[in-house]
N, C-alpha and C positions, 0 to 999 in steps of 0.2 A: 892779532889775538892769538896766544899760543893755542895748541892743539888740545893741550890738557884742560885749558880753560873751557873750549869747546865742548869737549865731551863730558865735561862736568855739567855744562848748562843743558846739554841734550840729555845725559841720566836724570837731571830732577825735572826735567819736562814730562819726560816718559815715567818717572814714577808717580809725578803728581796726577798725570792721565790715568795710570792702574788705580790710586787710590780712589779717583773721581768717579770712574767707572764702576768699581766695585761698590762706592757708597751708592750709588745710582741703580745698581742692578738689586741691592739690597733693599732699598727705599720702594721699588716698585714691585717686589713681590707681593703677592695678595695671599691670602689665605686660602688653605683647603677649603671645600664643601665635600659634604657625605650626604648620601641619599639612601635614607631607608624606603625601599619597597615593602610596605607591611600588608597584611589581610584586610586592612581598613583604609587603605591608600599610601599616596607618598608622603615623607617628609624630608624635608631640605635641613640640614646642619652646618653652620659655619664653624670651623674649627679654629682656636687661635692658639698656634704656636709659640708664640713670643710669651704667652702668660704662662703655657704649662708644655712646655717641648718634650719632656719624657712621656707625658700623659698622651699627647697628641701621636707622637711617633708611634708609640704602643698601639692605640687604636687604629693608626694606620696600617702597622703591620697585620694585625689580625684581620682587618678588611681585605688586605692583599691576599691572604691567605684562606679566603673566604669563611672564616671561623663563624661567624654572625648568621651566615645564609642556613635559612630552615630552624633557627631556634625562636624560642618562646619569649613573649614576656610575661614573667613568671610573679611580679607582683604591680596589684594596683591598688592605690590608696586614693580613695576621692578627694580632691581638692589637694592634693599633696604630691605622688610620684607616680610614673610607671617607670617599672625596672624591667631590663631585660640584659642577655649575654651572658647567661648562664647556661653552660651545656649540658648540666644534669636537669634543668629546668626547676630546681626547688631552691634556688637561692645558695646553695653551698659550694658551687663550682666554679672552676675557674680555669685558664689557661695550662696550669701549672707551674706559674710564677707569679710572682707579684712586682709591683714598680713603686716606685718613690711618691710620697706625698708632695703635691706642689698646689696646698690648700691655701699659701699665702701670696696668692699672685695677682690681686686686685679685682678680681672677679667675684660676683655675687650670685647667689639663688633668686634670680626672679625669674617671672613666667616665662618658659621656654628654654631656660638656662638646662646643659646638659652635663652632667658631673659623675664622676666615677662613684660606685659604690664600693663600701669595704667592710670588713670585720670592724670591730672595735679597737683592734690593733692597729698601731701606726704603720704605714708604708704595706697594707695588706690589700691593696687594689689589685686588679688582674684584667677581667673583662667584663665583669658587670658595670652597667652604666644606668641612669635613670635619667627621664626628661621631668622637670619641675612642671606641675600642672598649674602651680599659683606660684607666689613669691612667697621663698621660705627662708627669711634672716636668719633664725636660730640654726641652721647649717653652715652659714657663711665661717668661713676660715677654719673648719672641718673635715670639709670633703672637697675634692678638687674639682671646679669648674673648668671644663676645656673646651665649650663651645654653647652654640645657640641656635634653638629653632629659627629659621629664617622665613620658611615655608612649610604650610601643614600644620601648624599648631591645632587646627580643627581636627585634624586626622589624629594626633597625639592625644588630645583629650575625649576622643571616642574609644581609642585603646583600652582593652582590658586583660587580667592575665588568660593566658591562653590564645592570644592572638599571636601571629607569627610574623618574624620577619623574614619575608620570603628570600629577599638578597640585600646586601649593602654595599653599596659601590661610593667610590673617592674619586674626585677630580680635583687634582693640584693643579694651580694657576701658575703660571711664568710670570 
């Protein structure tokens, strides 16, 4: 066999191994989880970066900056939502920038869904988010759902306006 043929076969084998390794690494990556330590207890949220990559990246960036630590939930609507993430505490504040809507992502407003709040204008979400206290289908495809409460829904149901997010942390799994 010629040297050039052997080099070609080896190159193809290495390329195949790299592609296969990359696909397996991506397939095994797990979703990040967030813990909200509130004045009523802890809530654990699984985030969905494949469905809402910009929103999840923004949420994790704000958590990393400790943006949410000490903020209050400013809005409670019975059988609807508990909302927080506003540094002003009145529903008008944000981080000083906005992110693109990702509401056509296949996720819906079921009980425990976590979604970004925004103004009536498109692409106006920033830091405010809400947890659905019940299924809210009329919000589907209008607001970006990017996570789901996986533990502590009983805590979320107890939250009211004025309750505090003492500390918010994230754990990304490889």
